[in-house]
C-alpha positions as CSV (number, residue, x, y, z in Angstrom):
1,I,1.0,-9.8,0.0
2,I,3.1,-11.2,-2.8
3,V,4.3,-8.9,-5.6
4,V,5.5,-10.6,-8.8
5,M,7.2,-8.2,-11.1
6,G,7.6,-9.3,-14.7
7,E,10.1,-6.5,-15.5
8,S,11.2,-6.4,-19.1
9,L,8.1,-8.4,-20.1
10,S,5.0,-6.9,-21.6
11,S,1.7,-8.1,-20.2
12,K,0.6,-8.3,-23.9
13,R,2.9,-11.4,-24.1
14,M,1.7,-13.1,-21.0
15,S,-0.9,-15.9,-21.2
16,L,-1.9,-14.8,-17.7
17,F,-3.5,-11.7,-19.3
18,G,-4.9,-13.4,-22.4
19,Y,-1.9,-14.0,-24.8
20,T,-2.7,-17.1,-26.9
21,H,0.7,-18.9,-26.3
22,K,1.3,-20.4,-22.9
23,T,4.1,-18.0,-21.7
24,T,3.3,-18.0,-18.0
25,P,2.0,-21.5,-17.2
26,N,2.9,-21.4,-13.5
27,L,1.2,-18.1,-12.9
28,D,-1.8,-19.3,-15.0
29,K,-2.3,-22.1,-12.5
30,L,-2.7,-19.5,-9.7
31,K,-5.0,-17.2,-11.7
32,D,-8.2,-18.1,-9.8
33,K,-6.5,-18.1,-6.4
34,L,-4.6,-14.8,-6.4
35,L,-5.3,-11.3,-7.7
36,F,-3.2,-10.2,-10.7
37,K,-3.1,-6.7,-12.0
38,E,-1.3,-5.1,-14.9
39,I,0.8,-2.1,-14.2
40,F,3.1,0.0,-16.3
41,S,6.8,0.5,-15.7
42,S,7.9,3.9,-14.5
43,A,11.1,3.7,-16.4
44,T,12.7,2.1,-19.4
45,V,15.5,0.2,-17.5
46,T,15.1,-2.4,-14.8
47,K,17.5,-0.7,-12.3
48,T,15.4,2.4,-12.3
49,S,11.9,1.0,-12.6
50,V,12.4,-1.4,-9.7
51,V,13.6,1.4,-7.4
52,E,10.7,3.6,-8.6
53,F,8.2,0.9,-7.9
54,F,9.3,0.2,-4.3
55,N,9.7,3.9,-3.5
56,I,6.3,5.4,-4.1
57,R,6.1,9.0,-5.3
58,R,3.7,11.0,-7.4
59,E,5.9,13.8,-8.5
60,P,8.6,12.8,-11.1
61,Q,11.0,15.5,-9.8
62,N,10.6,14.6,-6.1
63,I,13.9,12.9,-5.6
64,E,13.6,13.4,-1.8
65,M,11.4,10.3,-1.6
66,L,14.1,8.3,-3.2
67,I,16.8,9.6,-1.0
68,T,14.9,9.5,2.3
69,Q,12.9,6.3,1.4
70,K,10.0,7.6,3.5
71,T,7.6,5.9,1.2
72,N,9.6,2.7,0.6
73,L,7.2,-0.3,0.5
74,F,9.6,-2.5,2.4
75,K,10.1,0.1,5.1
76,L,6.4,0.8,5.5
77,A,5.6,-2.9,5.7
78,K,8.3,-3.5,8.3
79,N,7.0,-0.6,10.4
80,K,3.5,-2.3,10.4
81,G,5.0,-5.6,11.6
82,Y,5.2,-7.5,8.3
83,T,8.1,-9.7,7.4
84,T,9.5,-8.9,4.0
85,H,11.6,-10.8,1.5
86,Y,13.1,-9.7,-1.8
87,V,13.8,-12.5,-4.3
88,T,15.3,-11.9,-7.7
89,T,16.7,-13.9,-10.6
90,Q,18.8,-11.0,-11.7
91,K,22.3,-10.0,-10.6
92,I,22.2,-7.2,-8.0
């Protein structure tokens, strides 16, 4: 499973999803080989939206899931025997 997050980038401006200018040429090459889905950010800033994405929760006020990380995608994957990697081009 590979998750590519185009944070701070609208899918409306990605040729992968039909934009007329070639803005995502490398992803375009993989279009027929991989499954791509549009999703919407859960927050307006990267630091918050990435944390929200990887710590699944349905209730906006349920901060327990963020604190305990019971539903953290990396934790859940590791518990099932997957090897996980986080690669970013942003400063952490």
